[in-house]
N, C-alpha and C positions, 0 to 999 in steps of 0.2 A: 736586716730589712732588705728588701728587694732593690731599693734605690741604692744601697750600698754595695750590691753585687756587682762584680764585672761583667760585662757583656762580652761574649765571643761569637764569631761566626762558627757555623757548624763545621766548616771546612778547617778550622784551627783545632778543634777538639776531636776529629774523626779520623781515624786510620784509612777508612775506606767508605765510600759510598757507591753503590752499584745497583744496576737494574737486574730483574729476573731475565729469564731466556726469552727468545722469541716464541711466539704461540706454536709454531711448527715444529719446535724442538722437544716438546713433551706431548705425546699423543696417547690415547688410550690403549694403542696396540703396542707402546712401548712400556707399559706397566708390567711388572713381574711380581711374584708371591712375596718376595723379600729382597732387601737391598738398601738403597738410600731413600728415606721418606721425602715426600713433596709436600710443602706447606701450601695450604689453601686458605681462603678467607674465614672457614669455620674454625680455624685453629687461633684465630686473632680475636677472639671476643673479649678476653680479659686483659689484665696488665701483663700476665705471663703467657707464653705460648701454651696452649692447651692441647695436651697429647691424646685426651681421652676420646675425641671422635674417630681415632684411627686415621691410616694414611694409605695412599697410593704409593707405590715404590718403583724405583728405576734402578737399573744395575749399576754397581760402582764405576764400571767403565763409561756409562752413559754419563753418570754424574761428574767424572773427572772430565769428560769433554765440555761440561757446563761449568767448569770450575770457578768462572766469574760469578756464578749464582749460587755457589756453595755457602752456607751459612753454618754457624758453630754458636757454642754457648757464649753468652755476652753480647751477641749481635741484636740490633733492634730491628724489627721487620714492619714496613709500612705498606699498605695497599694504595696504588695510584691509580686504579681505574676500577669502576663498579662501585663497591662499598667503600668509598674513599673515607679517610679519616681513621681507619683502623690502625692501631700500633700496638706492638707487644714485644717484650725482649724474651730471648731463649735463655731461661735460668740455669743455675749449675746443677739442678736437679732434674733436667729435662730426660725424657726417655732414650734420646739419642744423642750422640756426640756431634753427628754432622747430618745436615738437612739440605735439600735444594728448594729455593723459593720458586713460585709459578710466575708465570709471564705478567700477571697484574700486581706484582709486589716489587719492591725494592727495598735495600737494606742499608744500614749504617753500623759500621764496626767502630765503636768509640775507643779512644785512648782513655783507658781507665785510670791513668795517672792524673787526669784533668777532669773527666766526667764519668758518673756511674750510669750503666744502661737502665737501672731502675729510675734514676732521677729523669733521664731522657723520656722515658715512657710517661712518667707522671706529668712532665711539662707538656708533652704534645697531647695529653689527653685533657689537660685544663682547657678551660674557654680561651685563654690567650694563645695557647699553642695550638689549638684546633683552628683558631681564627687565622693565625699565620700559615699553618700547613695547607688550609684549603683557600687561601686568598688567591692563588694562581690556578684555579679550577676552571674547567669549560663544562657547561651543562648541555651542550649540544650532543645528541646521541648518548653514548654511555659517559656519565660522569667521569671525568679524569682530571689529574693534576698534569698541567703542561711542563714538559722537561723537567721531569721529577728530580733527577739527580743534581742537574745544575741549580735547580731552584732550592733544594734542600741545603745544599752546600753554602747557599748565599744568605740563609737565614740567620738572624742575630738573637741570640738568647741569653738570659741572665743567669750566671752560674755562682751559687754560694761556694764557699770552701768544700772540700770532700767531707769532712766530718758532718758539716750541716746537710749536705746531699745525703749522706748515710742516714741520718736522724730522720730526715723527712721520708726516705724510702722505707725506714723501718716503721714509721707510724702507719703509713699507708699498707706496708706489707703485713702488719698486724691484723688489720682489718680484713685483708684478703685472706689471711690464714684462717682466721675465724669462720669466714664465709665457706672456705673450702673444708673445714672440719664439719660444719653443719651439713654440707653437702654429702660427705662421707657417711655421717651419722644416718642421713635419711637413706642412703644405699644399704647400709647395715640393716635397718628397720625393715625395710622393704624385702630384703633377702631372708630375713628371719620369718616374717609373715608368709612369704612364698613357700618356704621350706615346710612351715607347720601346715599350710593348706595341702601341700603334696603328700605329707605323711598321713594326714586324715583322710582325705578324699580321693586320693590317687593310689597310694600304696596301702592304705588302710592299716597302718602300723599299730595302733592300739588294739586292734582285732587280733593281729598276729601275735602281738605280746601276750593277749590272754590265751591263744591257741598254743603258745609255744612253737610256733612256726618260725622258720628263718626268713629274714627279708627277701623280698623278690631278688631274682639273679642279678648279681653284679653288685649287690647292696651288702651292708654288713660291715662290722668293725674290724674284720681281720683276725689276726691271731692272737693268742693270749700271753703277750709279753715275750721278752727274750732276754738272754744275757748280753752284757755290754762288753764287746771284745777289746782287747787292749789294742790301741791304735799304732801300727807300724810308723815309725819317724818318716820313711820315704812316702807313705801315702799322705801324711799330714802336709809334706812339703808339696806334693802334687796338687793336693786340695787347694793350698795357698796360691799356687801358681795359676790354677784355674780361675781363681777369684779375681786376679789382676787382668785376665783377658776374656771376660764375660762377652758373649755374643750379644747384639742388639735385643734379640728376643729375651735372652736371660736378664739382661738389665733393666728391661721395661717390667717384667714379671716381679723381679726383685723389689723393684720401687713400689709395686703394688701390694707386696705380701710382707714387707719388711715392717718392724715395730708394731706387730699384732694389728695390721690394718684390716684384715680380712677375717670377720667373725671372732676377733680376738685370739686367733691361733698364732703361736710363735714358730716362725719358719726360720731355718738356717740354710744358708746358700753353700754349695760346694761341700757338702757334709760327708765326711769319711764314714763309710760302713763297710769295713774289709770284707772282700778284697776290692770293693767299689767306691767310687765317690758319687754321691746323689747330688742332682742339679739343685733341688730344694727338699728339705726334710722337716717335717712337723713330729717331733717326739710324742707330744701329747696325744695325738691322733694316730700315730703309727702310719703316716702318710708320706710317701715319696712322690715327687712331681718331676718329671723328665721332660726336657725339651729336646726334640730330635730334628736334626738337618737331614738333607737329602740322602747322606750316606747310610742312614738307618732304613732307607727303603730298599737297599740292596739286599742280596740273598745272605751275604755274610753278616751284614748289620742285623737283619731280622733274627737270624740264629743266636747271634750274641744277646740281643734284647730278650729273647725267650729264655736263654739260660739265666740271665741277670734277674729277670722278673721272677722265675721259679725259685731262685735262690732267696730273694727277698721275701716272697710269700711263705717259703719255709720258716722264716724268722720273724712272721707276724706282721709284715708290712704290706700295706696296699700300695699300688703303683698307678698313678695317672700319667699317661703320656700325650704330649700334644706336638703337633708339627710346629716349627718355629714361625712359618708364615701365618698360622693360625693365631698365635699369641700377638702377632703384629697386626693382623687385619680383623680378627674377631675376638679382641680382647674381652669383650663382656661376656661372651659364651664360655671362654676359657675360665674366667673368674667365677662365673656360675656353676661350672662343673666342680671346680675345687671346693666353692662354698657348700655345694650339695655334699661332697665327700666329707667335709668337716662335721656337718649337721647330722648326716645320716650315722656318723661314728657315735653321736650323742644319742640318737634314737634307739629304740628297743631292736635288737637283733640277737635273741637268745639262741643257743645251739639247736641245731635240728634234732628231732627224736632219732634215738639209735635204731639201727635196723634190728628186725626181730632176732632174738637170741644174742644180742650184744648188750647186755646191761639191763634190760627189762624196764625198769621204772623211768619214767620221764621226769626231766628236771622240773623244779617247782616254778610257777609263774613269778615274773618280778614283783618285788614287794611294792605295794602301792604307798605312796606318801600319805600321810594323814591329811584330811581335807584342810585346805588353806595354805598348805605349805608349798607354795611354788606354783603359780597358776599354769606355768609351762612345764612343770616337771622339774627333775634334776638329774644329773649324772651321778650315780652312785659309786662307791669305791669298788664295786664289783664290775664296773665298766658297763652297766645296763641303765638305760634310761628309766626312770622311775616316774610313772604318771600319777598326779594326784587322783585319789580314790573318786572324787566326783567326776573326773573326766574318764577314767576306765569304766565307771557305772553307765556312762552314756553309750558304750559300744557293745555289741553283741560278742559272742565267743566262737561265732561260726561263720564261714564264708560258704556262699551257695552260688550255683551257675545262673547265669542271665545272658541275654544277647549281647552284652558288652563284657562277658567274662565273669570271673569270680567277683561278687559284691557282698559286703556284709548282710547277714540274714535280717530281714525286716526292712531293708532299704529298697528303693524302687528305681527302675529306669525312667527317666522323663527328659524333657528337653529345658533349655534355659528359660523359655518363655513362661514355663510354668511358675517360675519364682522371680522374674525380672520382666521389666517393661521399658518401653522407649517413651521418654516424656517429650512430647511435642507441644512445647509452649512457644508458639510463634510470637516474634516481637518485630513490630515494625519500626523502622528507622525513625520515623518522626515522633515516636512515642518512646525512644530510648534517651535517656540522660547521657549528655556528651562525655561525663567522666565515669560511666558505666564500665567496668572492666570487660575487655573483649578478648577472647581467646580464639585464635586461627590456627590451622595446622602447623603453621611455621613457629608457633609459640610452643608446640609440644615436642618434648625430647623423645627418642626412640628408646623403648624398652626400660621406661622409668615412670613409675605412677606419680613422682614428684613434679608437679607443674609450677615452676618457680618463675615463669615468664608470662606476661599478658600486656595488652595495649589498652588503648581506651576506645570508646565506641564514637568519639567525634569523628565526623566525616563519613559515617556508614550510610551506604545508599540502597541496600537491599534488606530483605527480611532475614532475621536470625533467629536461633532457638535461645530461650532463656534456661539458665541452669541456676541451681543454688549450691553453695558450699557442701561438699561431702558427697555429692552426686557423681557418677563415673562418666568420664568423656572418652569416647571411642573414634579414632579418625577412620572414617569408612572409605575415604579416597586412597587408592593405593594401600590397602591394609597391611601389606608386606612391610611397610616402614614400621609397623608395630608401634603406634602411637596411642597409648592408653593411660589415662591419668585420672586422679581423684581431684575435683575442682577445689581449689584452695579459698575461693571467694564466691559470692554471688555475682552473676553477670550474664553475658550473652556470649554466643559462639557462633561460628560459621556453620552453615546447614550442611557441611562436608563432614561434620562431627555429630555422632549419635550420643544423645544425653540419655544414660542407662541409670536405673535405680532399681532396687529390690521391691517387690510388691509389699513386702512387710519388712521392716527395718531389721528383724532378727536374721534375715538372710544376706545382709551386707557383705560380711567376710567370705560368704560362699560365692556370691555372684562377682565380687571383686576378684577373687582368686582365678575363677574361670575366665572371665572376659580379659584379664591380663596375662593369661597364660600363652606360651608359645603355641601350644596345641589349638587353642581357640583362634589365634591369629591365623595359622596355617589353614584351619577350616575356612575362615572367611575369605582368604585369599584364594583358595581353590575354586570357591562359588562365586567369585566377583565377576561382574560383566564390564564389557569394554576393553578394547585393545590398547589404546594409547593411555586412557585415564581409568583404569579398573576401579570400580566401587563395589562395595557389598551393601546389604540393605538389612534393615532390622528384621524383615520377614525371614531372611535367611539366618541371621544371627540367632533369632528366637528358636530356630528348629535345631540348634546344637544339642546333641544327646549328652546328658549328664547323669550321674547316679546320685539320686535325691535321698539324703539321710531324713530320719525323722526331725522335726523342727527343733527340739531342744539341742540336738548336736549342732545345727546350722547357728542356733542363738550362742552356744558356748564358743563357737569359733569367731563370732562377731564380738563377743566380750573379750576375747584375747587379742583380736586384730585392732579393734576400734582405737584403743589408746596408742597403738603405734602410728595409725593414720593420723590421729590428732597431733601426735608429736611432729610428724612430718610436716602438717600443715603450719604449726607453730614454727618450726625451723624456717620455712619458707618465708613467712613474714619477718622473722628475726634477721634473716639474710638480706632481705630487701631493705630492712631498716639500717643495717650495717652498710649496705652499698649505697644508700642514700646519705649516710653520715661521711663516708669515705669521699663521695662525689662532692659533699659540701666542704670538707677540710681541704681537699686537693687545690682549689684555687687560691684559697687563703694562705695555704703553706707555700705554694709557688710564687705567689705574689709578694710574699713576706708580710701580708697583713696580720697573719697569726703566726707567732713565735712558736718554735718547736717545744719549748718548755712548757707553753700554755697548752698546746695540743697534747702533749704527754699528760699533763694534769687532767685535762678534760676527759681522756680516756680512762686514766686511772680511776676517776671518780665513778665511772661507769662499769668498773670491774673489766676493762679490756687491756 
């Protein structure tokens, strides 16, 4: 029990407590494409440091000049000004070994023979810990903790023995891990839906499959297998050495690819493929991913890469290359490109017709699956994606010219407004119940249709738009932020959000695919008005040109996508329930009101 736990001052269990740099030490002009990442408040939302938002970087030399603000795995980071009360620790699986905190943060390096960083974070996120942490705050101007380093050192906290700290951290970590697993599941479901939309309505893959045409340039599965060379011992040794000195970009990408985290594909790191060692390799999809530093942009580097890529192509491998700074700063875009390459390998890409006089007869079309066997189709032993017969029957076997280029025969060029509408249900603040879910732009993540965060309508003073679960929300202010999502609840939203819905429910998958696409966001951004606060409008959005399929095709897409969207919404609600459970258990565990064994039994009963 907590009453039996020994109390310690932070200075007794910390190796170091230190402030971030002065504001003038890190400026926009000091940022570089790659180097040492700078932590900001957006990385401190959870128990663990969140690497997903990406970072600004400073040079290692600059970081060394700020060595007192350098943090590492195992350190606990706090915010002392602005969004005070934030606290997270840098886990052993973080994307980087070394970071620099920003000027509004300070950190604690615990003596892990006395206290675990996970327990410290759990304590300072509990009501008792938050009360102590914020007791010395000033609300004049920007909220801040006065003399944060001196004050934190003086705080006294109850500490159980290390085994009990570890058990408490494990219980809370189990819930956090489940929440993270649901988030990744939603990412995969969204990526699969996006890939299917692109295959049907951008690249017209089923049409090309019926025509025996190759995929559009740059697509396709690559070669037809290869012999496995015997690996020279010295190459194996070199590969093992490379694994021990991965760059920050390689370490981040490996963390995201390992354990089949992306589309279920198994990647290997530093994989020998004589006479080369590939940064990342997926044998199932014959895909090599290479991370290039600055030396690859020199003439000798470009020539070497060209020879290497040609060799790999001769052996049936596809090669994706990314600059290391893109991996670190535009991680989502890099993952999207890799995901598309994986999915495209599963989609139909039969060989091109032979030139006249070279074989004569065209290869047979891919064999369709019997109706009902796999709604998305399946990858056959021949390496070709086999669409179910009822899907193939929806598509023509011919492409025709249009003002938008080649489109399937019988399809038409139209605009988004032909099949979608803006639902302007005005909601006056005095008629909105205080507990009504409220979504503002700050609740919407970038490039993610999963809207897992919302507030309440209590205190709203201006008119809002009402929306219903399943409708599409598009952030029209600064549209380049790419804030588009599917409403997980009924509620109200800011008038800077456009509520979009299909005119007919059959068109939901088609409308969602377009409105959430990068191409559509780029279109709205190009036409937005206003210099400092650019906005788009539904009038402009509705004029976006699209290729309109017959309604049965749109309906089939919705039938495939709708279950994924429903799973995403269900996972959002499950995650919020788990977070509420974690936040309920947290103070009880920290105070000793709830014993570890009772908490473990409680979670076991719920299958956690």
